[in-house]
N, C-alpha and C positions, 0 to 999 in steps of 0.2 A: 436491787430489783432493776431487771433492764426494762427499757422501754420499747415494746414490740414494733413501733412506729421505725424507731431508729434501726432496729434490726433489718427493715426492708429497704432501707436507702441503698442506692448503688454507689459504692465506694471504690468503684473500677478507675482506673488510671483514664486522663485524657485521651479523646476529646469527648466531651459529656454530651453534646449535642448531636442525635442520631442523625446519620444522613439523610438526605432526602428522598434517595432512590438507593437500591441495592446493586451490588456489582452485577447480580445476576440479570436483573431488569435492565440494567445498562447495556450489557453485553446482549440480551435479547432483541432489543431494538435495534442494535448495530446489524445484527443478522437480518432482521426484517427489513431495513433500510439497503441492505445489499442483495436482496432476493430479486427486484426487478431486474438488476443490472446482470446478475447471474443468470437469469431467464434469456435475456438478450444475448449472452455469451452462448447460450445452449441453442439459441436459433441462428446466430451467423457462424458458429464456429463447431457446433456439433455437440453430441453427448460425451466427448472426451474429458470436459471438466467435470462432470458427475462422477467419473471412474477417478479422476486425480482428488476429486473431495474426499471420496471414500477412502482412498491410500492416505491422504494427509490429515483428514480427522482421525482415523485409526491409528495412525503413528502417532500423531500428538498427543492423544489420552494414552496411549500406552508409555509413552516417555514421562507423561505427567504423572501417572501413577507410580512408575518406577521411582522418580526423583522425590514424590512425596513420601515413599516407603523409606528410602534412602535417607530422607533428612529427618525422618522420624515426625512428620506433619500428619496431621489428619485428611483422611482421603477424601471422605464425603464432601464436606464444604467446598474444596478447592475443585473436584472433579466437577461438581455442579454450578460452579459459577460461570460457565460457559466463555471463560477465556482462553482455555485451548481450541475452543470450536471457532472463535473468532480470528486468532491467530492463523490456524489451518486455513480458513476461508479467504482471508485476505491473500496469504501465500499463493493460493491457487488460483487467484484472479490474476497473478503476474506471470505465471509459467504457462508453457506451450500445454494445450489440452493432449497432446501424444508425446509429452515427456516420458522417458523409462521410468519405470515404478520406482527405482531407487533415488531418482531426483526427489520426490515427496519425501521419502524416508529419512534421506540425508538432510535436507531442508528442516524438517523437524526436529531432527535432533540437534541441530544448531539452535535452533529457534526455541525450543522449550527447555532443552538441557543447559545449552551454553549461555545463550542470551538471557534466560529466566531464571532458572533454578541456581545455577551458578552465582547470580548476582543476590540471591535471597528470595527468588520467588515474586509472586505477583505484588506490584506496588514498590519493588526495590530494583527493579530492573533500568539501566541507565539508557539502554537501546531498544528501539521497537523490536521485538521478537521476529515478526513476519520479515520485515525489511533484512535482519541479519540473516535468516535463513535464504532469502531470495539472493542477496549478494553472495553469499557462500556458492551456491548452486550457479549462479551467474558465472563465475569465474573459475570453479571447478569443471562445470559442463558447458562451455560455451556453444559447442555444436548442437547439443540437445535444444538448447534455450532459442536457437536459431529456425528450428523447424517448426512452422505452424501450418496448421491447415488454411485454405484460402476463405473468405467469407463467402455466404451464400450467394451474394451479389455476384460476385466474381467465377463463380462455378457457372452461373447463368450467362455471361459474357464469354468466356472462354471454355468452348467444348474440350480443348485438349486437357484440361484440370478436372480429374476424376474424382469423386468424392469415395469416402471410405463407409463401408457398414459399422455398426457398433462392435460386432464381431472381428472385424479387420483391426479395429481401434484397439481392442483387448489384447490381441495377437502382437501387434506393433509394441503396445507398452510392455509386456511381460516378455515377449522373445524376440522384439525386433524383427520379426516374420516378415513385416510389410517393408523391410528395407530395400528391396529391388526395385519399389515401386516410388520411392522417396521423391525423386525428380519430378515424378507425373501427379503427385497429390501435394505437394507443400507449396508455400508461397511466403515470401518474406513480408514480415510487418511493414507498416509505413515507414516508421522510423527508421528500420534497416534498409529499406529501399532507398531513401534517402541519403544516407550515410554510403551506400554502396555505390549509389549512381555518381554522387559527387565525387568520390574516389576515383571512379572510372573517367572523369572528366565531363560529364554531362552537366547541364544546367539543371536548376531545381526546378524549373517550367516543364523541362523533357521529362524529368523523374516523377513529376507528379501529373502527367498526361497520363500514367500506367492506370489501369483499371482498377488498381487496389486502392486509388485514394477516391474518396467522396466529395461532399460538396464543402466542408469544414475541415475534415481532417481523413483519416483511414476509413475505408468502406468498412461498415459495422461497428469500427472501433470508436465513430462519432456519436453512434446511438447508445453505445453502452456507456459512454460518457456522460450521454443527455441522461440517461437513468441512475447514473452516480449521483449526478447534480440533485435529482428530484429525492433520491433517499437521503442526500445530506441535506435538504430542505426539511425533510422529516425529523431528523435529528435535532435541527435549529428549533424546530416549533416544539418538539418535546423537551427543550432545553437539555438535551444529553450533550450538546456540545454548544459553543459560544462562535459568534460570527468573526470574531478576530482573526484566527488562522486562516480559514477558508477565503475571506476576503482578501488577507494579505497576500496567498499564494496565488490566487486568479489574477488580481490586478497588478502584483508585481511580475508575475508571468508576462501578462499584456505589455507593462510597462518597460521589462528588460529585452523582450523579443523586438519590440518595435523599432529602435534606433537601428539593429543589426539589419532588418529586414529592408529598411528605409534606404540604408548605406549599400546594399548589394541584395536585391530580391531573386536574383539568380544562384545565390549561394546559402543564404539565411533562410529559414521556413518564416511564414507570417505568423503573428501571434495567434489567430485563431488554430493554425496547424498545430501549435505548441500546445493548446489546450485541450483540443479534440484528438490528438494521437498520443498515445503512451499513457502513463500512469499519473499525470497531473491532478484529474479529478479524483481519482482514487486518493491521492495523497493529500489533497485539499481537506476533504471531508471525513476521511476513514483512518489515515496513518498518521500524519501530523498533528492531529487533534488528539493523539493519545497523552492522557494526562501524566501519566507516569514518566514516560521519557521526553515529554515537551515541557515547555515552559508554564507558570502558573498566574503570573500577573499578566493584567491586559496589555500592557506596552511590550512586555516579554513575548506574549503570543503574537503578536503584530509584526515584531523583529525575527521571530522564530520562523513564522510563515513566508515572511520576505526572503529571508536567507534561503529557504528550501527552493524557491523560485529561482532566484538569482543563480544558485548553483546548480540547478536543472538545466537551465537555459546556457549557462557555461560549458556546461558537461555536452551537452547535444550538439552545440556548435564548434566546439573544439577537442572534446575528449574521445577517448577510444570506444567508449559503449554509445549505443545509439539512445538509449535512454538513462539519464543519469539521476532519475527520481529518487530510487532507494540509497543511491549513496550519498545524494543532498541530503535526506532524511536523518541518515547516521551522523553525517558531519555536524548537521545541526543539534542532534542529540548530545554530541560531546559538548558544544556549546551553550545546552541550555542552562545548567548550573550558572554560569558566570553571567548569562543573559538576566536570569532572575536575581541575582544578587546585584545587578547593577540597575535594575528596573524596579525592586521592592518598593512597593508605596510607601510612604510614611504612616505610622500607627496613628489613631486618631489622639490630637491633641500634642503632638510631637511638632515644635516649632521648627521651621527649616533652617539649617546653618546659615550663618552669616560671615562673611569673611571679616578681616579686619579692618577694612576700608568701609565697611557697609554701615 
């Protein structure tokens, strides 16, 4: 006679300890933490980002559904875990609000289909999907990525720059109908302005005297970075992420940028300009902290974050792209397995190895 108690035992495979928080809740907290910075983005750069979010999120879920069907996987659990939403959201925060519609579609194809599902789906991808999608469109459509609307503060300073209505933005994104007005309504990002100005022989002090620069970094960009920091602090408080990678990214960025700045302040940006312009803050709290494509050991996380920061500073100072955050993250994604292997802690009770002369 069988014991009914034994029949109720869970005999599934490891792990047997239930997770502290579900994937869906983790992704929901990430979305909530991104919301303030997104609203700041809307305030400074207009409603175009909301249009890009609709395009990217719709494309991400369409590709997610198609891949799950193609792989004969259950659709509902993976569609509702919000991972595709977070991928699309992070991607949109990196692209121009007035990028053509196909930029979001192509980016999400490479993010969801190539970087995620061709590697086995959620939890098996070795590269951050959002950064893969962004790097692809950055290389494939460089002109589209260089066209940004000026921040709201710049429009108030320079009367020659005209704002676009939401209907004009929609027309631009889907038909390119505003192309004849591009020179009148677009402005370079702060990092692009620095790169272009230095290539033209201007000193950094002359470049940063332009109205597009604020007190710490780029006008508008510095406030978005502040809100990303606050959102990241919420994730730390909720224990969604640990402090190791954000601290390593931010502190190493400052440490790596300072010697260059002290050596020649007319050529190399100051540490605060590195932190508050571009994607450093987004990478520190929301991208490099991806547990799947990053490191798992505490020492490994610190090395990983430091590597992202050093590579970003080097690419910005000497590379062909104004902001090297996405490429830095992908390069460190490649290194993560080796870093984890070299920094894995000894299991409890294991004695450290002693050399022959010990």
